N, C-alpha and C positions, 0 to 999 in steps of 0.2 A: 326672645320667649320661642321663636322659630328654631333657633338651634336647640335649645333645651329640648323640645319635643323631638327632633330628629336623633337627640342623643339616646332618649328615652327609648324611642323605636328601635333603635340598634341595638340597644341592651336587653329589649323585649325579645327580639330575634336571637339574640346569643342564648338567653335563657330558654327559649322553647326550643332551639336546636339541641340545646344540652338535654332537655327533657326528653325529647324524642332520640336523642343518643342513648340516654341511661335507660328508657323504656324498651328500646330495641335490643340492647345488650342484655338486659333482664331475660326479655323473651328468648333472646337466642340460648342463654344459660341454663333456663328452664325446660326449654326443647332437648338440650343436651343430656339434661338429668331423664329426661322421660324417656328418651331413645337409647341412652347409653352410649352415643356416637358425638365425636367433639366434630365432625362435618358431616350434616345430613343434606347439602347440597352444594354442588360445585362452587357456587357463587361466594360462598362463605369462606374458602381457601382454594383458591384454584390449583395451585400445587401441591397441596398435602392431597387434594380431590385425583388430581393425574395419578401421584403415586400409589396412593390407593385403590385405584382401578387397574393400575398395572399389576400390582402384588395379587389382587384379587384373581386376575388372569392368570398370572404365573401358578399360583395356587391349585386353579381349576385344572391347569395342564398336567402339574406334579401329581392330582388325584387320579388322573386319566392312564397317566404313565406305571402309576404302581397297581394300578387295578390290572392293566395289561400285565405286568411282570407277575402278579399273584397267579392269573389266568394263565400265562405260561409255565410258570412254575409246577402247578397242577397238572397241566397237560404232561409236562416232560416226566414228572412223576410217574403218572401212568405209564408211559411209553418205556422207562425204564422200568418199572415193574414187569411190563409184559415181556421185555429182552431178559430180564432175571430168570423168569420162568422159563423161557427158550432155553438157555444157559443149564438150567435144571433136566431138561429135556436130554440135551447132549451128554450129560452125564449119564444119565438112563440108558441112555442108547449107545454109549460106549461100554458099559457094564455087560448090555446085552449081546453086543459085537462080540466082545472077546468071550463071552461064554459060547454064541454060535461057531466061532471059529475054531474051537477045540475039537478035533476029530473025531472024539468021543461022542458030540452031538449028534443023536439019530433023528429020524423022519418027526417023531413026535416031540421033542424037544426043541427041533426048529421052528416047528408049526406053532409050538405055545410062545415062542421069542417073536416069531413073525407075527402074531397076534396082538402082541404088546406093541411092537414097532408100528402098526398099522394104527393104534391110538395113540401112539406119539405124532404120526402124522397129522393126524385129525387134530391134535392138541396144538400144534405149529400152526396150522391154517387157522383156528379159533383166535390163537394170540395175536396173527397178522390183520384180524378182521377187529381189532381191539376198538373200542369206541372210548369217546370223550365229549360229553355234552352233548350227545346225539348224534357227532360225527365220528367217521373212520379216520382215526390218526395215521394209519400208514398207507393210505391211498394216494399221497401227495395230495395235487389240487382236486382230486375227486374224492369229496368226502361223505356224499349222499348213499354211494352203493358200496356194497362189501367188495373188497381189493381182491381178495381172493376166492376164485370160483371153483368149484370143481366142474371140469368139462368133460371127463371121461373118465374109464376105470383106470385108476392109478394115475390119475392126472390133476396137478393144480395149477391153475394159471393167475399169473398177477394181472389184473385188469385197472389198475390203477394209473399213475402219471410214474413212467418209467425213470429210474434213475439218471438214465444217459439225458432226459430233458429236464426242462425248468420244474420240477417239482415242489419247490421249497414254497411252503406258507411264511409268511414274513409277519412280524408284530412289531411297533415302534414302542422301544423302552426308554426313549429322551429324545429330546428334540433332534432330528434329523438321523437318528441312531436305529437300525433295525436290528433284529437276529432271525436267523432261519428257526423255525419252531419245531420242524418235523424231519423224518428219516423216510427216505424211499424203501417200501416193504419188500420191494425186489431185490434191492441191495442187503436186507438185513436176512430175511428169512428165503430168500429164493424163488424157485418154480421148476415145475416140471410137467411138461405137455407135449402133444403131437402137433408140431409145426408144419408138416406136410403129410399127405396119404403116402401110404406104401403101396405095394410090400417093397421092402419093408418101411413102415413109418419113420419121418425124420423126427427125433426128439429132442426138444429144446429144454433146456434146465440150468440152475445153477444154487449154488448155496444149499442149506439145510433141506429143504425140501427134495431136493434131487438126491441129495446123500441118501436119505431115509428112504424114499421113493425104491431107489435102485438097491439097497440093501435087501428092502422087502421083496423085489424081483430075486436076488441070488438067493434068500432063504427059500423061497418058492421054485427055485431051479430044480430039476432032475437030469443028471445027477447032480448033488450039491458041490460047487466049486469053494472048497475052504479058502484057498488063496483069495479068491475076490471078494470075499465076505471079511477077510482081514484087512484088505486094502481099505476098505470104508473106515477104519479107525483114523488114518491119517487124514482122510476126508473130514472127520468129523473135528479133528483137531483143528484143520483150516475154517470151518465155521464155527469153532469156539473163537477163535483168534476175530473172526468178523465180529461176533457180539460181543466181545470185550472192547474192542474198539469203538463199537457203536456206543457202550455204556461212557467210556472214557470221554466221548465227544457231548454226551448229555451233561455229563458230571461238570464239564469246562464250562456250558452254556449255563448251568445253574448256579456256578460260582459267580459268572459275572453278571448274572442278574441279582444276585445277595447284592454283590457289591454296589450295581447301579441302585438298586431299591435303598440301600442303604444312605447312598448319597442324595437320593431324592427325599427321603425322610429328613435329613441335615437342612437341605433346601427349604423344606417344608418348615421348619422349626424356625429359622430365620427369617423368613418371609412373613409367617404368622407373628412374630414379635413386631418385625416394623410396622406391618399394616397396625396391629393393636396399637402400638407408640402412636401412630398419625391418627387413629380412628377412636380408640375407647377413650371412655371418659374415667376420670379420677373423680371418683364419687364425692370422695371427703373433699376434694378441693372445690369443685363444682358447688357444693352447697356452701363451702364458705365465699365462693366470689357471690353466689345468688344473695346471701345475706347482705353481703358488703354493697352489691349493686343497688338492693333493695334501699338500703340507708342512704345510698348516693341519690337515689331517684327521690326520696323522701324530701332530702335538703335541697333538691331541685327545685321540688313543689314549694316548699316553704320560701326557698327565695325569691320564687316567681311572684309567688302572691302578693310579697312584700313589697315588689318591684311595680306590679300592676295597682296596688292601691297609693303607692306614690306618684305614681305616672296619672293617676287619674286627679289627686288632689292637685297636683300641679296644673294640670289640665283646667279644673275649675277655679282656681286661683288666678 
């Protein structure tokens, strides 16, 4: 009799364990359908949970890198647009210089040409003070204050980080990879200012601003030195090459950003698919599994009821 009771107790334990297992599995399946996720807590599948967390982290990083790239692309496009406008300034200045170098150009014609040259100088200064997102883009690391300042009559000085220094603002576009985002304004547009008092004052200058400012001075000079005016044509050509080289540099950076962005978008698709395969529920299969588990649970309940009944009768007898 004692052996029979132990056997029945063992059978009861097995049935109860089966009941608990089936009920737990049913709850798990119902939770999966409710949440839409295969893994709702790490204990359910530690390996999958670790992979899901890793993929989420990778997707978060990719999203940040893509945002950085799009921001960089927008700024570089504004940078390029300003340089393109400066190229237009050079073309117009060259036309005016050719006209002014003609010996037939008298004081009135030269004065009219000089007036337009002065407007072009102001245009270049404004281009050098171009902003993006509320920041000056040509000032190097100095982004809060206008890099090009009028410091005296016919003088424009660059107040940003000089091109000879560490002027680059960098942005990370993928893990461990950065690009230089900006160009130094003094290398692109130049400057012209009094660096030491005179007489005569020592003037320091370079680039397009110096070319246009000294051209304006030649147009005002009496008597007019047409040969000096003519030399400005070559100076403008040099300034044009500077701007074209800058545009080529920007174009190369934009191409690199585009390729990196495309690679990141491919990685995004790959990580998303893998995470989905580990995490997302196949709803049709889950519903079928729930129905199967409900049937299994009902069967376990039916069997357990019979075993309990038989065990009780056996005990009474």
